[in-house]
C-alpha positions in Angstrom: 102.3 5.2 -141.7 99.5 7.7 -140.9 98.8 10.4 -143.5 97.3 12.8 -140.9 99.2 16.1 -140.2 101.0 16.3 -136.9 98.5 19.0 -135.8 95.5 16.9 -136.7 97.0 13.8 -135.0 97.6 15.8 -131.9 94.0 17.0 -131.9 92.7 13.5 -132.4 95.0 12.4 -129.5 93.5 15.1 -127.2 90.0 14.0 -128.2 90.8 10.4 -127.4 92.3 11.3 -124.1 89.2 13.4 -123.2 87.0 10.4 -124.2 89.1 8.0 -122.1 88.9 10.2 -119.1 85.1 10.7 -119.5 84.6 6.9 -119.9 86.8 6.2 -116.9 84.9 8.6 -114.7 81.6 7.1 -116.0 82.7 3.5 -115.3 84.0 4.4 -111.8 80.8 6.3 -111.0 78.6 3.3 -112.2 80.7 0.9 -110.1 80.4 3.1 -107.1 76.6 3.3 -107.6 76.4 -0.5 -107.9 78.4 -0.9 -104.8 76.1 1.5 -102.9 73.0 -0.1 -104.3 74.2 -3.5 -103.2 74.1 -2.4 -99.6 70.5 -1.1 -100.0 69.6 -4.2 -101.9 70.6 -6.4 -99.0 68.6 -4.2 -96.6 65.4 -4.4 -98.6 64.8 -7.5 -100.6 61.1 -6.7 -101.2 62.0 -4.8 -104.4 64.1 -7.6 -105.8 62.4 -7.5 -109.3 63.1 -3.8 -109.8 66.6 -4.1 -108.5 67.4 -7.0 -110.8 66.4 -4.9 -113.8 68.5 -2.0 -112.6 71.4 -4.3 -112.1 71.0 -5.7 -115.6 71.0 -2.3 -117.1 74.0 -1.2 -115.1 76.0 -4.3 -116.2 75.1 -3.6 -119.8 76.2 0.0 -119.5 79.4 -1.1 -117.9 80.1 -3.6 -120.6 79.5 -1.1 -123.4 81.6 1.6 -121.7 84.4 -0.9 -121.0 84.5 -2.0 -124.6 84.6 1.6 -125.8 87.3 2.3 -123.3 89.4 -0.5 -124.7 88.9 0.8 -128.2 90.0 4.3 -127.1 93.1 2.9 -125.5 93.9 0.9 -128.6 93.6 4.1 -130.7 96.0 5.9 -128.4 98.5 3.1 -128.7 98.2 3.3 -132.5 99.0 7.0 -132.3 102.1 6.2 -130.4 103.1 3.5 -132.9 102.4 5.7 -135.9 99.6 3.4 -137.2 96.6 5.5 -136.3 94.2 6.2 -139.1 95.2 3.2 -141.1 92.5 0.5 -141.9 93.3 -2.8 -140.3 91.8 -4.6 -143.2 93.0 -3.0 -146.4 95.8 -0.9 -144.8 94.6 2.3 -146.6 94.0 5.6 -144.8 90.7 5.8 -142.9 88.7 8.9 -144.1 89.0 12.0 -142.0 85.3 12.4 -141.7 85.1 8.8 -140.3 87.8 9.5 -137.8 86.2 12.7 -136.6 82.9 10.9 -136.1 84.5 7.8 -134.6 88.0 8.6 -133.5 88.7 5.0 -132.5 87.6 3.5 -135.8 89.9 0.7 -136.9 88.6 0.2 -140.5 87.8 2.5 -143.4 84.1 2.8 -144.2 84.3 0.4 -147.2 85.9 -2.4 -145.2 83.5 -1.9 -142.3 80.5 -2.0 -144.5 81.8 -5.2 -146.1 82.4 -6.7 -142.7 78.9 -5.8 -141.5 77.4 -7.1 -144.8 79.1 -10.5 -144.4 78.1 -10.7 -140.7 74.5 -10.0 -141.5 74.5 -12.8 -144.1 75.4 -15.4 -141.5 72.1 -15.0 -139.7 
C-alpha cells in the first residue's frame, strides 16, 4: 500500500493526467504532420533523402512519446489500485523526490541503479 498522503497522491494523479494529455496531443500532432508530409512527399520525390531523415526522426519521437504514454497510463492504474509509489522490485516505497522528478517511476533509486548496473555489465 502506498505511503503517500491522499493530498499528495491526488497531486501526483493530476500531474500524471496533465502529462498524459500533453503526450496524447503531441502524438496526435506528430501523426497529423506525418500524414500531411506524406502527401507532400508523394508530390515531390526529389527531396527523398531529407524526407527520409525527417521520417526517421518523427518515428523515433513517436516511439519515445508512445512508451512514455504507456508508463503514465500504468502509473495512473497503480494509483487506482493503491500500489502507486511502491518499488516493483523490492516492494519498498519509492522516494518522494524520485516520484516528483519522474512521476511514473516503477522502481526506487537503489533498485533502478542496480538494474542499470547489471544491464551495463552485459555489453
